[in-house]
N, C-alpha and C positions, 0 to 999 in steps of 0.2 A: 856714317857709314867711319871707319877709322881710318888717318891717319899712317897710308904705310910708308915707312923711312927700309931703302931701297939697301944692303949689306950684299955684295958679290962673292964674295969668298963665303961668308955665314950660309951665305943660299946655298951656295958647290955643295961643303959640305953636307949640310942639311938636307939635299937631292939625292946626296953618296950616301946618306943613312936612310931617309924616307922612304926605299921600297928597296933597300936590304931583304933577298930572299933567306930565310929562314926555314927549316926541318923541327916540325916535331915528331914527338913518339909515333906516330907513323908515319913518318916519312912522307906527310901531308908537304905539300910549297904552301906557303903562305907570307904574304908582303907586309908590312908594316907600312905606312903612311902617317906621318901627321903637321898638322898644319890648324891655321885658326878658321874655324866655321866658320862657310859664306851666313849662315841661318842668322847666331847670336853672337859672332867676333869673342865667341870664347877659345883654346886652343882641345882639339883632340886627337886621338888615336885612333886610326882605322886596321883595326886585322882584317884581311882579306884571304878566303882559303876556297882554294878551287875556281878563284874568277868570280866569287859574290864576297859580300862584303857581311864578315862573322857574326863583329863586334866592335859594337865605337865605345871606345875610352873616352873618358872627358879626366882634363889632366889640370891639375895643376893652373890658375892664371897668372905664376910665379915664374913657369916653366920656361927655360931659356930656347924659345926657337925664335930664329929671325918670322917675321910678321907676313908668310906667308896665306895666303889662302887654300881651302879646298874644297869643292862643289863638285856638284855630277857634270858631268862634259856636257858643251854643247851639241844642241839636236836641230839642225838645219833644214824645213824639208821643204823647201823650195832653194832648189842651187841646180842652174845649167849648165855648171864646170867653174874649171878653175884650174890657174898658173900654165895656161896656152891647151888644155883638154876640156874638149869641148863633148858634154855626153852625146849629141846629135852629129858627133863626125860619123858617115858613115862608114869609115874605116878604121875608127876608134876598136880598141884589142882589151886585153885584160892588163896587160903592163899599163896602158893608158890610165885603167881607175887606177890602178893599184898607185901609179905616181899620186893622181889627183886624190886620192885618201889621205897620203901622205904625205902631201901638201898642208891637205885641214885639217889633220890631228894636229901638226906645227900650231895650228890657230883653233886650239880647245874644242874641234868640232868630231864627236866620242861616234854621234849618226848621223845621218844626210838620206835623204832623196833624192836620187839626182832625178832631174824636172826637162820634160822636151814639151816642148811645145807646140802650136801647130803645122804641120807637114803632110805629104800626100802619104797613103796607106801605107805603102810599101818602105817606102823611108821609114816610118813611126815601126814599123814591124820588126825592121832588118836592127833596127837601133837598139828595141827592148831584148830585142834575141841576143844581142851581142854585152848589152848589160846586166843580162840575166846571169851569165854566168862566173856573176862577180856575189850573188847569193849565196851560195856556198864554198863560195871560195877558203880556205883554211884560213889565210893572213888578212882581209881585209873584209870575207862576208858577215861579221858579227857587223860592223858601220853600216852597214849598207839593208836595212830593216825590207825597202823597199823603194816603190819608185811613183814619181810624182807626174802627172799628167795633166800640161796646161793646156787645152784646147785639147781639139780644134774645133768644140761645140761652143763656138761663144760667137760674140758680136761680132759683124763684120765691117759695123761703121766707121766711119775712121775716127782716130782718138778713142773711141771704145774699143777695137781691136789692139793697141799699142803697136809692136814693133812687127807682131805677126800679121805674116804674108796674107792678103785676102784671099787669094785664088784656090787657098787649100781649108780655109772654114767652111764647115759643114753644117745641115743637122745631124743631131744626133742619131744613132744609130746604133741599136745594139748589138747585132751580128756581127758590128765593123769595130763594136768594142771588144769582142770575147774573142775575135780572133784575134787584136792585140793585150791580152790579157795572155789568152794564151800563148803568145809567143815570149811575154814577158815570165814565164813558168807560174801566174797568180801571180807575180809583184808586185802591181800599182793596186798601194791602197790609199791612194786619196787623186780625185780629178776636180778639175776649174771646169765650171760649166756654167754660162748666161742663160739664168731662167727664163729671160722672155722669148728665147728662139722656139720656133714650132718644135714639141716632142718632147723637152727640155724637163717635165714634170714628169711624164712617165718615166723617162728615164735616171732620172735622180733618183727616184723611188726605187728601183730595181736595183741601182748603184748598192744603195741603202742595203735594200734586203740583204745583198751580197756583202757586205762587209764591208765595202767602199766610203771612205770618209768623203763627202762632196762641198767643194768650197764655190760659189757665189766669185765671179772674178771677170775683165773684159764686158761691161755689161750694161746694158742702158736701161732695166729694169724696172718697172715702179714698181710701187708698195706695194696693190696686187701680187703683182709676179713674184715678189721678192717671199708675200707671208706664201704662196702655194709651194714655190722651192721650200722653204723652209716645212713647212706642212710636210712634205714631202720626204723630207729627213737631209735637208743639206744643212750644213752646221758649224761649218764656217767663212769667211770672205776673203779672198787673195788678194796681199797690197792693199787694202781698202784707200784709196785715194789714189790709189794709180791704175793704168787702165780706165784710163777714165777722159772724156773727152775737156777740151782745157775750157772752153766754155759749155756753160750747162743752165739749167732752169735755177734759181736760186731757192725755189720751195717743193717742187715734182723732178728728183734726179736720183739718181740709184744710191747717194750715203745715207742720208737721214731714214732708209726706213732700215736699211743696217744696223747701224745704231742704233737705232729706238729698241732690235729684235735682242732680247736678253739670254738667245738660244743660238744667237751667232757669235764665234768667237773671231776678233779681229786677224789677222798676219798682218803683218805694219812692216816697212821697210827706213828703218832709221839710220840711213847713212850719214844722214842730215841736206841730202842734196833731193833723193824721193818724193821726203815730204817736210816742208818747215817746219820751225822747232816752234810753232804754234798750231800746227793739224795734230801735230804728235800728243801736245800738252791735252789738247782737246778730245781726239780718242783716246786717251789713257785715262780723262779722268770719267770719261762716261762708260768705257769696257772694263776700267780698273786693270790690276795686276790675275784676276781672276781669268777674266777674256780677253784678254791679247797674247800674239803670239810674236814673237821676232825672226823674219828671215832675213837671210841676205840677197836672195834671188840676185846672185852673183854669176857672170857672163865669164865662159872659160879666157877673156882677158883682162881676169881680176891677174892684177900680181904682173903684169907686163906693161913694157915701155907705150906710151901714148900713143898716137898717131892713128893712121886707117887702117882698118882691117875689114876682109870680104866674109860675112857667116850667115848660111842659109839662105844665099841669095839674097844677101843685105849687101849694102855699101855702110858700115858701124865706125863710128868716132869714139875713138876711147881718149879720156881724158882724166888729169889725178884722182879725177874723183868718180864719175859718175861714167856708164857706156851710151852713146846717144844712136840715135835714127834719123839722120841730119834732113833725108828724103820726105817725111811727113813730119816733125819737127815734133820729134816724140820721145819721149828716155827707151831704151832699149834692155835698160839689167843694171845692176851695178857691180863698182869694182869691186866694194870691200867685204872681205868675210864677216860672218856674222858676230864673232866678237866686239869687231868694234863697236854694232850697233848697240851692245850693253853697255858699254862705256856712254854711249850718245846720252839713250834716253835716259841714264840718270844724272845725266849734266840738264838735259832738259826737261825734266818732271822730277828732279831730284828724288826720283824714289828710291828707294832704299836697294843696297847690291844683291839681300835676299828675293828682294821684288824684279829687280831686272834676271837674274839667273832661272825664277819664275818661270816669267816668261820665253825666256830662249832656252831652258830644256824641263822641265819641268809640267807646262801647260801640253807642248805639242809631245810631249810621251803620252798626257793622258788622251787627248785628241786621235790621238796616232794608235792608241790601244796598248803602247810600249810597256806594258807592267812593272819589266823589270826593270824601268830606266827612268833618267828623270826626278830621282832622290840621292840621297845620303839613309840610307836605312838597310838596315841586318836584313838579310836573303837577299840583297835587290843585285842585279850587276854591278862588279865593282867596274864600272866607268866613269872616273875621275879625271878632274884636271887641277891644278895647284897654279898658282897664279900672284904676281904684284896689279897690285890701280899702281899707276904712274899716269902720271900728266892726265888725270882723270880718263886711262886710258889700259884696258885690260892687258898684260903679257904675260903668254903662256911662260909656266916654268917648264912645265911636263906633263905628260898626257898620258892616262891609262887607258888601257879597253882590255874586260875581263880580267883584270889584276896584271892582265902584263902592258909594262913602260913603254911604248910605243914611241914616243917622241922625249925629249927634254935638252931640254937650251941647253948650249956654252956657256 
């Protein structure tokens, strides 16, 4: 990875030029973006027409450009809220969702799946009804391709259920799920399920046949149960290493079978607190950059002042680094956006910038079937981020969604 020298004045001038709107002979809006390509460190010029990448020009290595990287926008498939906006808030409205989207644009997140955790059926239905209004919103709809339902079909056992409230955990019910899917306008694209609970395998099979990605999480499944779930169509692990009891059998536990099965892509929270450095290193060595996805698992408390908060009938403690559920000595969620995970995984594993971006953009796009996202390629939607690396951290300078500049750092 190149060492980045930060030139504030040059960057401002560069950004002013980078997305200057032009007009061609057909009066079609075209944006031109220039930067250092995240894959090979070479300068490129990217032409954008009608919100898509039209052409990629390789520039002379002697081009007098500030060393600002250009990469596909980050895609976070597990995020519960941000900057005070809780996606499970029963009084949430479209303006609140818009506020969260704009805050995430500042962190380089161009697409994400608003995530709802275990709750009673009526609350989930109401939340999905509210969230579904964003799907077709002209300003923010492109950044919300669907939703993630984390639960309620998970383990009720303390430790494995994490911060999910036991009283709302239940066995899979296809009719109940269809009811939620209708409220979500068919927007539920990802669901987290425990493989060992009664009815899980047949439920996973139905979800897979319906085009819904199934992830295994908050569970204590054994090797046989995990294999049966994977055979039925499960293809991911939700925040592997978390949603797991503090004390487990060293040989027979839910971690090894998921790590051993190459059909399973692991999502991991690399905020530096949910997993320690050695865990991240081991998971990465086993799954590699092709079968690892970075997620934030951020709560709405992310970005707020540390202290005690009450959310979904739970008293939570927000520290400067993480959100805790003191009542059961569990972590409740993250306090950092996914952009923080990019710098951390490079630091922990010594992987390249291109590998880190693959895990934070390309892989989630592929697993979720978002075929027009996650790459800088001709014909893909122009969801791009311009950024520097400062003290090992990603610093977003500009965010572009479908060819439109939605955030520029002052």
